[in-house]
PyMOL CGO cylinders between C-alpha atoms (Angstrom):
from pymol import cmd
from pymol.cgo import CYLINDER

trace = [
    CYLINDER, -0.04, -0.22, -0.33, 2.26, 2.81, -1.64, 0.3, 1, 1, 1, 1, 1, 1,
    CYLINDER, 2.26, 2.81, -1.64, 1.31, 6.55, 0.25, 0.3, 1, 1, 1, 1, 1, 1,
    CYLINDER, 1.31, 6.55, 0.25, -1.03, 8.32, -1.86, 0.3, 1, 1, 1, 1, 1, 1,
    CYLINDER, -1.03, 8.32, -1.86, -2.11, 5.16, -3.57, 0.3, 1, 1, 1, 1, 1, 1,
    CYLINDER, -2.11, 5.16, -3.57, -6.41, 4.89, -3.91, 0.3, 1, 1, 1, 1, 1, 1,
    CYLINDER, -6.41, 4.89, -3.91, -5.91, 2.56, -0.89, 0.3, 1, 1, 1, 1, 1, 1,
    CYLINDER, -5.91, 2.56, -0.89, -4.23, 4.57, 1.08, 0.3, 1, 1, 1, 1, 1, 1,
    CYLINDER, -4.23, 4.57, 1.08, -6.44, 7.35, 0.80, 0.3, 1, 1, 1, 1, 1, 1,
    CYLINDER, -6.44, 7.35, 0.80, -9.53, 5.33, 2.38, 0.3, 1, 1, 1, 1, 1, 1,
    CYLINDER, -9.53, 5.33, 2.38, -7.40, 4.07, 5.12, 0.3, 1, 1, 1, 1, 1, 1,
    CYLINDER, -7.40, 4.07, 5.12, -6.44, 7.95, 6.04, 0.3, 1, 1, 1, 1, 1, 1,
    CYLINDER, -6.44, 7.95, 6.04, -10.17, 8.59, 5.91, 0.3, 1, 1, 1, 1, 1, 1,
    CYLINDER, -10.17, 8.59, 5.91, -10.49, 6.00, 8.26, 0.3, 1, 1, 1, 1, 1, 1,
    CYLINDER, -10.49, 6.00, 8.26, -8.39, 7.26, 10.61, 0.3, 1, 1, 1, 1, 1, 1,
    CYLINDER, -8.39, 7.26, 10.61, -9.91, 10.33, 9.96, 0.3, 1, 1, 1, 1, 1, 1,
    CYLINDER, -9.91, 10.33, 9.96, -13.09, 8.81, 11.18, 0.3, 1, 1, 1, 1, 1, 1,
    CYLINDER, -13.09, 8.81, 11.18, -11.47, 6.98, 14.29, 0.3, 1, 1, 1, 1, 1, 1,
    CYLINDER, -11.47, 6.98, 14.29, -9.94, 10.15, 15.87, 0.3, 1, 1, 1, 1, 1, 1,
    CYLINDER, -9.94, 10.15, 15.87, -12.54, 12.31, 15.53, 0.3, 1, 1, 1, 1, 1, 1,
    CYLINDER, -12.54, 12.31, 15.53, -14.58, 9.30, 17.13, 0.3, 1, 1, 1, 1, 1, 1,
    CYLINDER, -14.58, 9.30, 17.13, -12.38, 9.45, 20.06, 0.3, 1, 1, 1, 1, 1, 1,
    CYLINDER, -12.38, 9.45, 20.06, -11.85, 13.27, 20.49, 0.3, 1, 1, 1, 1, 1, 1,
    CYLINDER, -11.85, 13.27, 20.49, -16.10, 13.52, 20.24, 0.3, 1, 1, 1, 1, 1, 1,
    CYLINDER, -16.10, 13.52, 20.24, -15.92, 11.23, 23.00, 0.3, 1, 1, 1, 1, 1, 1,
    CYLINDER, -15.92, 11.23, 23.00, -13.02, 13.14, 24.47, 0.3, 1, 1, 1, 1, 1, 1,
    CYLINDER, -13.02, 13.14, 24.47, -15.14, 16.70, 24.50, 0.3, 1, 1, 1, 1, 1, 1,
    CYLINDER, -15.14, 16.70, 24.50, -18.28, 14.69, 25.19, 0.3, 1, 1, 1, 1, 1, 1,
    CYLINDER, -18.28, 14.69, 25.19, -18.24, 12.48, 27.62, 0.3, 1, 1, 1, 1, 1, 1,
    CYLINDER, -18.24, 12.48, 27.62, -22.02, 12.23, 29.12, 0.3, 1, 1, 1, 1, 1, 1,
    CYLINDER, -22.02, 12.23, 29.12, -23.13, 11.36, 25.82, 0.3, 1, 1, 1, 1, 1, 1,
    CYLINDER, -23.13, 11.36, 25.82, -20.84, 8.10, 25.45, 0.3, 1, 1, 1, 1, 1, 1,
    CYLINDER, -20.84, 8.10, 25.45, -19.30, 6.56, 28.75, 0.3, 1, 1, 1, 1, 1, 1,
    CYLINDER, -19.30, 6.56, 28.75, -19.84, 7.12, 32.74, 0.3, 1, 1, 1, 1, 1, 1,
    CYLINDER, -19.84, 7.12, 32.74, -16.05, 7.06, 33.54, 0.3, 1, 1, 1, 1, 1, 1,
    CYLINDER, -16.05, 7.06, 33.54, -14.40, 9.19, 31.41, 0.3, 1, 1, 1, 1, 1, 1,
    CYLINDER, -14.40, 9.19, 31.41, -10.02, 8.09, 30.80, 0.3, 1, 1, 1, 1, 1, 1,
    CYLINDER, -10.02, 8.09, 30.80, -9.38, 11.42, 29.13, 0.3, 1, 1, 1, 1, 1, 1,
    CYLINDER, -9.38, 11.42, 29.13, -5.34, 9.77, 28.53, 0.3, 1, 1, 1, 1, 1, 1,
    CYLINDER, -5.34, 9.77, 28.53, -6.85, 7.18, 26.83, 0.3, 1, 1, 1, 1, 1, 1,
    CYLINDER, -6.85, 7.18, 26.83, -8.99, 9.29, 24.77, 0.3, 1, 1, 1, 1, 1, 1,
    CYLINDER, -8.99, 9.29, 24.77, -6.59, 11.48, 23.77, 0.3, 1, 1, 1, 1, 1, 1,
    CYLINDER, -6.59, 11.48, 23.77, -4.32, 8.78, 23.20, 0.3, 1, 1, 1, 1, 1, 1,
    CYLINDER, -4.32, 8.78, 23.20, -6.52, 6.74, 20.61, 0.3, 1, 1, 1, 1, 1, 1,
    CYLINDER, -6.52, 6.74, 20.61, -6.96, 10.13, 18.87, 0.3, 1, 1, 1, 1, 1, 1,
    CYLINDER, -6.96, 10.13, 18.87, -3.27, 10.37, 18.57, 0.3, 1, 1, 1, 1, 1, 1,
    CYLINDER, -3.27, 10.37, 18.57, -2.57, 7.04, 17.32, 0.3, 1, 1, 1, 1, 1, 1,
    CYLINDER, -2.57, 7.04, 17.32, -4.98, 8.01, 14.94, 0.3, 1, 1, 1, 1, 1, 1,
    CYLINDER, -4.98, 8.01, 14.94, -3.48, 11.00, 13.92, 0.3, 1, 1, 1, 1, 1, 1,
    CYLINDER, -3.48, 11.00, 13.92, -0.07, 9.84, 14.10, 0.3, 1, 1, 1, 1, 1, 1,
    CYLINDER, -0.07, 9.84, 14.10, -1.14, 7.08, 11.41, 0.3, 1, 1, 1, 1, 1, 1,
    CYLINDER, -1.14, 7.08, 11.41, -2.33, 9.22, 8.74, 0.3, 1, 1, 1, 1, 1, 1,
    CYLINDER, -2.33, 9.22, 8.74, 0.94, 11.21, 8.61, 0.3, 1, 1, 1, 1, 1, 1,
    CYLINDER, 0.94, 11.21, 8.61, 2.51, 7.33, 7.72, 0.3, 1, 1, 1, 1, 1, 1,
    CYLINDER, 2.51, 7.33, 7.72, -0.21, 7.01, 5.41, 0.3, 1, 1, 1, 1, 1, 1,
    CYLINDER, -0.21, 7.01, 5.41, 0.37, 10.44, 3.47, 0.3, 1, 1, 1, 1, 1, 1,
    CYLINDER, 0.37, 10.44, 3.47, 2.30, 10.60, 0.54, 0.3, 1, 1, 1, 1, 1, 1,
    CYLINDER, 2.30, 10.60, 0.54, 6.32, 11.12, 1.45, 0.3, 1, 1, 1, 1, 1, 1,
    CYLINDER, 6.32, 11.12, 1.45, 6.41, 14.43, -0.53, 0.3, 1, 1, 1, 1, 1, 1,
    CYLINDER, 6.41, 14.43, -0.53, 4.31, 15.92, 2.52, 0.3, 1, 1, 1, 1, 1, 1,
    CYLINDER, 4.31, 15.92, 2.52, 6.60, 14.65, 5.43, 0.3, 1, 1, 1, 1, 1, 1,
    CYLINDER, 6.60, 14.65, 5.43, 9.04, 17.27, 6.35, 0.3, 1, 1, 1, 1, 1, 1,
    CYLINDER, 9.04, 17.27, 6.35, 12.73, 16.30, 8.57, 0.3, 1, 1, 1, 1, 1, 1,
    CYLINDER, 12.73, 16.30, 8.57, 10.30, 18.27, 11.00, 0.3, 1, 1, 1, 1, 1, 1,
    CYLINDER, 10.30, 18.27, 11.00, 7.09, 16.61, 10.80, 0.3, 1, 1, 1, 1, 1, 1,
    CYLINDER, 7.09, 16.61, 10.80, 8.97, 13.12, 11.41, 0.3, 1, 1, 1, 1, 1, 1,
    CYLINDER, 8.97, 13.12, 11.41, 11.50, 14.35, 14.29, 0.3, 1, 1, 1, 1, 1, 1,
    CYLINDER, 11.50, 14.35, 14.29, 8.08, 16.10, 15.93, 0.3, 1, 1, 1, 1, 1, 1,
    CYLINDER, 8.08, 16.10, 15.93, 6.29, 13.03, 15.80, 0.3, 1, 1, 1, 1, 1, 1,
    CYLINDER, 6.29, 13.03, 15.80, 9.28, 10.68, 17.47, 0.3, 1, 1, 1, 1, 1, 1,
    CYLINDER, 9.28, 10.68, 17.47, 9.33, 13.03, 20.07, 0.3, 1, 1, 1, 1, 1, 1,
    CYLINDER, 9.33, 13.03, 20.07, 5.73, 12.79, 20.86, 0.3, 1, 1, 1, 1, 1, 1,
    CYLINDER, 5.73, 12.79, 20.86, 5.53, 9.16, 20.57, 0.3, 1, 1, 1, 1, 1, 1,
    CYLINDER, 5.53, 9.16, 20.57, 8.31, 8.98, 22.61, 0.3, 1, 1, 1, 1, 1, 1,
    CYLINDER, 8.31, 8.98, 22.61, 6.78, 10.95, 24.96, 0.3, 1, 1, 1, 1, 1, 1,
    CYLINDER, 6.78, 10.95, 24.96, 3.78, 9.97, 25.20, 0.3, 1, 1, 1, 1, 1, 1,
    CYLINDER, 3.78, 9.97, 25.20, 5.60, 5.87, 25.40, 0.3, 1, 1, 1, 1, 1, 1,
    CYLINDER, 5.60, 5.87, 25.40, 7.49, 7.12, 28.36, 0.3, 1, 1, 1, 1, 1, 1,
    CYLINDER, 7.49, 7.12, 28.36, 3.91, 8.33, 30.44, 0.3, 1, 1, 1, 1, 1, 1,
    CYLINDER, 3.91, 8.33, 30.44, 1.84, 5.19, 29.65, 0.3, 1, 1, 1, 1, 1, 1,
    CYLINDER, 1.84, 5.19, 29.65, 4.53, 3.04, 30.89, 0.3, 1, 1, 1, 1, 1, 1,
    CYLINDER, 4.53, 3.04, 30.89, 4.76, 4.99, 34.38, 0.3, 1, 1, 1, 1, 1, 1,
    CYLINDER, 4.76, 4.99, 34.38, 1.20, 4.53, 34.32, 0.3, 1, 1, 1, 1, 1, 1,
    CYLINDER, 1.20, 4.53, 34.32, 1.41, 0.84, 34.00, 0.3, 1, 1, 1, 1, 1, 1,
    CYLINDER, 1.41, 0.84, 34.00, 3.20, 0.77, 36.76, 0.3, 1, 1, 1, 1, 1, 1,
    CYLINDER, 3.20, 0.77, 36.76, 1.46, 3.05, 39.18, 0.3, 1, 1, 1, 1, 1, 1,
    CYLINDER, 1.46, 3.05, 39.18, -1.50, 1.42, 38.04, 0.3, 1, 1, 1, 1, 1, 1,
    CYLINDER, -1.50, 1.42, 38.04, -3.60, 5.10, 37.97, 0.3, 1, 1, 1, 1, 1, 1,
    CYLINDER, -3.60, 5.10, 37.97, -3.68, 7.63, 35.23, 0.3, 1, 1, 1, 1, 1, 1,
    CYLINDER, -3.68, 7.63, 35.23, -1.01, 10.15, 35.19, 0.3, 1, 1, 1, 1, 1, 1,
    CYLINDER, -1.01, 10.15, 35.19, -3.34, 13.47, 35.04, 0.3, 1, 1, 1, 1, 1, 1,
    CYLINDER, -3.34, 13.47, 35.04, -5.54, 11.93, 38.38, 0.3, 1, 1, 1, 1, 1, 1,
    CYLINDER, -5.54, 11.93, 38.38, -2.05, 11.26, 40.18, 0.3, 1, 1, 1, 1, 1, 1,
    CYLINDER, -2.05, 11.26, 40.18, -1.18, 14.90, 39.07, 0.3, 1, 1, 1, 1, 1, 1,
    CYLINDER, -1.18, 14.90, 39.07, -5.03, 16.55, 40.31, 0.3, 1, 1, 1, 1, 1, 1,
    CYLINDER, -5.03, 16.55, 40.31, -5.36, 14.58, 43.50, 0.3, 1, 1, 1, 1, 1, 1,
    CYLINDER, -5.36, 14.58, 43.50, -8.59, 12.85, 41.92, 0.3, 1, 1, 1, 1, 1, 1,
    CYLINDER, -8.59, 12.85, 41.92, -9.69, 9.84, 44.41, 0.3, 1, 1, 1, 1, 1, 1,
    CYLINDER, -9.69, 9.84, 44.41, -11.21, 6.84, 42.92, 0.3, 1, 1, 1, 1, 1, 1,
    CYLINDER, -11.21, 6.84, 42.92, -8.90, 6.69, 39.38, 0.3, 1, 1, 1, 1, 1, 1,
    CYLINDER, -8.90, 6.69, 39.38, -7.72, 3.33, 38.38, 0.3, 1, 1, 1, 1, 1, 1,
    CYLINDER, -7.72, 3.33, 38.38, -6.64, 1.62, 35.03, 0.3, 1, 1, 1, 1, 1, 1,
    CYLINDER, -6.64, 1.62, 35.03, -6.21, -1.69, 33.83, 0.3, 1, 1, 1, 1, 1, 1,
    CYLINDER, -6.21, -1.69, 33.83, -2.57, -3.23, 32.84, 0.3, 1, 1, 1, 1, 1, 1,
    CYLINDER, -2.57, -3.23, 32.84, -3.67, -4.48, 29.77, 0.3, 1, 1, 1, 1, 1, 1,
    CYLINDER, -3.67, -4.48, 29.77, -5.26, -1.52, 28.55, 0.3, 1, 1, 1, 1, 1, 1,
    CYLINDER, -5.26, -1.52, 28.55, -1.67, 0.52, 29.78, 0.3, 1, 1, 1, 1, 1, 1,
    CYLINDER, -1.67, 0.52, 29.78, 0.53, -2.10, 28.41, 0.3, 1, 1, 1, 1, 1, 1,
    CYLINDER, 0.53, -2.10, 28.41, -1.43, -2.45, 25.22, 0.3, 1, 1, 1, 1, 1, 1,
    CYLINDER, -1.43, -2.45, 25.22, -1.11, 1.82, 24.46, 0.3, 1, 1, 1, 1, 1, 1,
    CYLINDER, -1.11, 1.82, 24.46, 2.50, 1.61, 25.90, 0.3, 1, 1, 1, 1, 1, 1,
    CYLINDER, 2.50, 1.61, 25.90, 3.19, -0.89, 23.12, 0.3, 1, 1, 1, 1, 1, 1,
    CYLINDER, 3.19, -0.89, 23.12, 1.41, 0.61, 20.10, 0.3, 1, 1, 1, 1, 1, 1,
    CYLINDER, 1.41, 0.61, 20.10, 3.17, 4.34, 20.96, 0.3, 1, 1, 1, 1, 1, 1,
    CYLINDER, 3.17, 4.34, 20.96, 6.13, 3.07, 21.19, 0.3, 1, 1, 1, 1, 1, 1,
    CYLINDER, 6.13, 3.07, 21.19, 5.68, 0.74, 18.08, 0.3, 1, 1, 1, 1, 1, 1,
    CYLINDER, 5.68, 0.74, 18.08, 4.90, 4.39, 16.20, 0.3, 1, 1, 1, 1, 1, 1,
    CYLINDER, 4.90, 4.39, 16.20, 7.78, 5.70, 17.79, 0.3, 1, 1, 1, 1, 1, 1,
    CYLINDER, 7.78, 5.70, 17.79, 10.27, 3.56, 16.35, 0.3, 1, 1, 1, 1, 1, 1,
    CYLINDER, 10.27, 3.56, 16.35, 8.24, 3.31, 13.31, 0.3, 1, 1, 1, 1, 1, 1,
    CYLINDER, 8.24, 3.31, 13.31, 8.34, 7.14, 12.80, 0.3, 1, 1, 1, 1, 1, 1,
    CYLINDER, 8.34, 7.14, 12.80, 12.44, 6.77, 14.06, 0.3, 1, 1, 1, 1, 1, 1,
    CYLINDER, 12.44, 6.77, 14.06, 12.63, 4.00, 10.49, 0.3, 1, 1, 1, 1, 1, 1,
    CYLINDER, 12.63, 4.00, 10.49, 11.16, 7.02, 8.66, 0.3, 1, 1, 1, 1, 1, 1,
    CYLINDER, 11.16, 7.02, 8.66, 14.38, 8.91, 9.69, 0.3, 1, 1, 1, 1, 1, 1,
    CYLINDER, 14.38, 8.91, 9.69, 16.52, 6.79, 9.48, 0.3, 1, 1, 1, 1, 1, 1,
    CYLINDER, 16.52, 6.79, 9.48, 16.00, 3.77, 6.74, 0.3, 1, 1, 1, 1, 1, 1,
    CYLINDER, 16.00, 3.77, 6.74, 19.65, 2.65, 7.43, 0.3, 1, 1, 1, 1, 1, 1,
    CYLINDER, 19.65, 2.65, 7.43, 19.11, 1.59, 10.91, 0.3, 1, 1, 1, 1, 1, 1,
    CYLINDER, 19.11, 1.59, 10.91, 16.09, -0.36, 9.77, 0.3, 1, 1, 1, 1, 1, 1,
    CYLINDER, 16.09, -0.36, 9.77, 18.82, -2.53, 7.53, 0.3, 1, 1, 1, 1, 1, 1,
    CYLINDER, 18.82, -2.53, 7.53, 20.95, -3.63, 10.61, 0.3, 1, 1, 1, 1, 1, 1,
    CYLINDER, 20.95, -3.63, 10.61, 20.73, -6.75, 12.44, 0.3, 1, 1, 1, 1, 1, 1,
    CYLINDER, 20.73, -6.75, 12.44, 18.68, -4.48, 15.53, 0.3, 1, 1, 1, 1, 1, 1,
    CYLINDER, 18.68, -4.48, 15.53, 17.16, -2.75, 13.92, 0.3, 1, 1, 1, 1, 1, 1,
    CYLINDER, 17.16, -2.75, 13.92, 15.75, -6.15, 11.55, 0.3, 1, 1, 1, 1, 1, 1,
    CYLINDER, 15.75, -6.15, 11.55, 14.97, -7.88, 14.84, 0.3, 1, 1, 1, 1, 1, 1,
    CYLINDER, 14.97, -7.88, 14.84, 13.07, -5.21, 16.69, 0.3, 1, 1, 1, 1, 1, 1,
    CYLINDER, 13.07, -5.21, 16.69, 10.76, -4.99, 13.63, 0.3, 1, 1, 1, 1, 1, 1,
    CYLINDER, 10.76, -4.99, 13.63, 10.01, -8.95, 13.77, 0.3, 1, 1, 1, 1, 1, 1,
    CYLINDER, 10.01, -8.95, 13.77, 9.21, -8.17, 16.95, 0.3, 1, 1, 1, 1, 1, 1,
    CYLINDER, 9.21, -8.17, 16.95, 6.90, -6.03, 16.98, 0.3, 1, 1, 1, 1, 1, 1,
    CYLINDER, 6.90, -6.03, 16.98, 5.50, -7.25, 13.64, 0.3, 1, 1, 1, 1, 1, 1,
    CYLINDER, 5.50, -7.25, 13.64, 4.46, -10.59, 15.87, 0.3, 1, 1, 1, 1, 1, 1,
    CYLINDER, 4.46, -10.59, 15.87, 4.01, -8.55, 18.61, 0.3, 1, 1, 1, 1, 1, 1,
    CYLINDER, 4.01, -8.55, 18.61, 1.24, -6.74, 16.47, 0.3, 1, 1, 1, 1, 1, 1,
    CYLINDER, 1.24, -6.74, 16.47, 0.13, -9.78, 14.50, 0.3, 1, 1, 1, 1, 1, 1,
    CYLINDER, 0.13, -9.78, 14.50, -0.99, -11.54, 18.06, 0.3, 1, 1, 1, 1, 1, 1,
    CYLINDER, -0.99, -11.54, 18.06, -2.75, -7.87, 18.96, 0.3, 1, 1, 1, 1, 1, 1,
    CYLINDER, -2.75, -7.87, 18.96, -4.85, -8.12, 15.76, 0.3, 1, 1, 1, 1, 1, 1,
    CYLINDER, -4.85, -8.12, 15.76, -6.07, -11.36, 15.76, 0.3, 1, 1, 1, 1, 1, 1,
    CYLINDER, -6.07, -11.36, 15.76, -6.89, -10.63, 19.74, 0.3, 1, 1, 1, 1, 1, 1,
    CYLINDER, -6.89, -10.63, 19.74, -9.22, -7.32, 18.99, 0.3, 1, 1, 1, 1, 1, 1,
    CYLINDER, -9.22, -7.32, 18.99, -10.14, -9.25, 15.67, 0.3, 1, 1, 1, 1, 1, 1,
    CYLINDER, -10.14, -9.25, 15.67, -11.81, -12.03, 18.68, 0.3, 1, 1, 1, 1, 1, 1,
    CYLINDER, -11.81, -12.03, 18.68, -12.92, -9.30, 20.46, 0.3, 1, 1, 1, 1, 1, 1,
    CYLINDER, -12.92, -9.30, 20.46, -15.00, -7.97, 17.67, 0.3, 1, 1, 1, 1, 1, 1,
    CYLINDER, -15.00, -7.97, 17.67, -16.64, -11.74, 16.84, 0.3, 1, 1, 1, 1, 1, 1,
    CYLINDER, -16.64, -11.74, 16.84, -17.94, -12.03, 20.84, 0.3, 1, 1, 1, 1, 1, 1,
    CYLINDER, -17.94, -12.03, 20.84, -19.14, -8.57, 20.17, 0.3, 1, 1, 1, 1, 1, 1,
    CYLINDER, -19.14, -8.57, 20.17, -21.14, -9.55, 16.91, 0.3, 1, 1, 1, 1, 1, 1,
    CYLINDER, -21.14, -9.55, 16.91, -22.47, -12.54, 18.71, 0.3, 1, 1, 1, 1, 1, 1,
    CYLINDER, -22.47, -12.54, 18.71, -23.38, -11.06, 21.96, 0.3, 1, 1, 1, 1, 1, 1,
    CYLINDER, -23.38, -11.06, 21.96, -26.86, -11.18, 22.68, 0.3, 1, 1, 1, 1, 1, 1,
    CYLINDER, -26.86, -11.18, 22.68, -27.18, -7.05, 22.43, 0.3, 1, 1, 1, 1, 1, 1,
    CYLINDER, -27.18, -7.05, 22.43, -25.25, -5.81, 20.80, 0.3, 1, 1, 1, 1, 1, 1,
    CYLINDER, -25.25, -5.81, 20.80, -22.96, -2.66, 22.65, 0.3, 1, 1, 1, 1, 1, 1,
    CYLINDER, -22.96, -2.66, 22.65, -22.27, 0.11, 19.73, 0.3, 1, 1, 1, 1, 1, 1,
    CYLINDER, -22.27, 0.11, 19.73, -19.45, 1.23, 21.85, 0.3, 1, 1, 1, 1, 1, 1,
    CYLINDER, -19.45, 1.23, 21.85, -17.89, -1.29, 22.80, 0.3, 1, 1, 1, 1, 1, 1,
    CYLINDER, -17.89, -1.29, 22.80, -18.09, -2.31, 19.32, 0.3, 1, 1, 1, 1, 1, 1,
    CYLINDER, -18.09, -2.31, 19.32, -16.42, 0.52, 17.28, 0.3, 1, 1, 1, 1, 1, 1,
    CYLINDER, -16.42, 0.52, 17.28, -13.81, 0.69, 20.19, 0.3, 1, 1, 1, 1, 1, 1,
    CYLINDER, -13.81, 0.69, 20.19, -12.67, -2.69, 19.83, 0.3, 1, 1, 1, 1, 1, 1,
    CYLINDER, -12.67, -2.69, 19.83, -12.84, -2.20, 15.40, 0.3, 1, 1, 1, 1, 1, 1,
    CYLINDER, -12.84, -2.20, 15.40, -10.78, 0.95, 16.10, 0.3, 1, 1, 1, 1, 1, 1,
    CYLINDER, -10.78, 0.95, 16.10, -8.33, -1.27, 17.68, 0.3, 1, 1, 1, 1, 1, 1,
    CYLINDER, -8.33, -1.27, 17.68, -8.45, -3.56, 15.61, 0.3, 1, 1, 1, 1, 1, 1,
    CYLINDER, -8.45, -3.56, 15.61, -8.07, -0.92, 12.50, 0.3, 1, 1, 1, 1, 1, 1,
    CYLINDER, -8.07, -0.92, 12.50, -4.96, 0.35, 14.24, 0.3, 1, 1, 1, 1, 1, 1,
    CYLINDER, -4.96, 0.35, 14.24, -2.95, -3.15, 15.29, 0.3, 1, 1, 1, 1, 1, 1,
    CYLINDER, -2.95, -3.15, 15.29, -4.03, -4.45, 11.92, 0.3, 1, 1, 1, 1, 1, 1,
    CYLINDER, -4.03, -4.45, 11.92, -2.50, -1.52, 10.11, 0.3, 1, 1, 1, 1, 1, 1,
    CYLINDER, -2.50, -1.52, 10.11, 0.85, -1.39, 12.89, 0.3, 1, 1, 1, 1, 1, 1,
    CYLINDER, 0.85, -1.39, 12.89, 1.49, -4.86, 11.86, 0.3, 1, 1, 1, 1, 1, 1,
    CYLINDER, 1.49, -4.86, 11.86, 1.40, -4.28, 8.36, 0.3, 1, 1, 1, 1, 1, 1,
    CYLINDER, 1.40, -4.28, 8.36, 3.54, -1.79, 8.48, 0.3, 1, 1, 1, 1, 1, 1,
    CYLINDER, 3.54, -1.79, 8.48, 6.10, -3.33, 9.99, 0.3, 1, 1, 1, 1, 1, 1,
    CYLINDER, 6.10, -3.33, 9.99, 5.97, -6.53, 7.53, 0.3, 1, 1, 1, 1, 1, 1,
    CYLINDER, 5.97, -6.53, 7.53, 6.38, -4.24, 4.56, 0.3, 1, 1, 1, 1, 1, 1,
    CYLINDER, 6.38, -4.24, 4.56, 9.32, -2.41, 6.45, 0.3, 1, 1, 1, 1, 1, 1,
    CYLINDER, 9.32, -2.41, 6.45, 10.98, -6.18, 6.53, 0.3, 1, 1, 1, 1, 1, 1,
    CYLINDER, 10.98, -6.18, 6.53, 9.55, -6.88, 2.86, 0.3, 1, 1, 1, 1, 1, 1,
    CYLINDER, 9.55, -6.88, 2.86, 11.80, -3.72, 2.14, 0.3, 1, 1, 1, 1, 1, 1,
    CYLINDER, 11.80, -3.72, 2.14, 14.72, -4.58, 3.44, 0.3, 1, 1, 1, 1, 1, 1,
    CYLINDER, 14.72, -4.58, 3.44, 14.67, -8.02, 2.07, 0.3, 1, 1, 1, 1, 1, 1,
    CYLINDER, 14.67, -8.02, 2.07, 14.08, -6.42, -1.80, 0.3, 1, 1, 1, 1, 1, 1,
    CYLINDER, 14.08, -6.42, -1.80, 17.13, -3.83, -0.94, 0.3, 1, 1, 1, 1, 1, 1,
    CYLINDER, 17.13, -3.83, -0.94, 20.01, -6.19, 0.48, 0.3, 1, 1, 1, 1, 1, 1,
    CYLINDER, 20.01, -6.19, 0.48, 18.53, -9.10, -2.48, 0.3, 1, 1, 1, 1, 1, 1,
]
cmd.load_cgo(trace, "trace")
């Protein structure tokens, strides 16, 4: 899927919808959910916007934009890792809010996704690193991780459709996760194929 191709434009539109979905949930939480986790909603929107940058034509991505995304996703990955160990949303800790908590699985997935985005933008800034042994190893590990994550969310979506009462909110969230993890898997796979072609 080449940047700027009709297929990539379709995915750009899908990720725009995903970003809009989570930003709307962030702005109007009472309409959608009883308990708002602003960090989670913002993190999902950030992921979707980051993937849009990866799908646009390469001419649109200046070195500044790539470096900005590297720094942004590195900071957000660190944020999620700290949150993973504290077991509480960091904003809730800073604002001294009581009763706020987070789940290990969700925080670990966020940390993985944001670290993966940082790594992929890093490869965009230095393709020479992607061809080194450590680069190939990290890309391969991420490919396996995101493939398993895609299968996991595919199963969750199947469960949603099999449920007695369909929750459109839960289905929408699982579909968004499936789309994002699948795209991460695809990006890692295309990177590996590119390395094989260049070395061959």
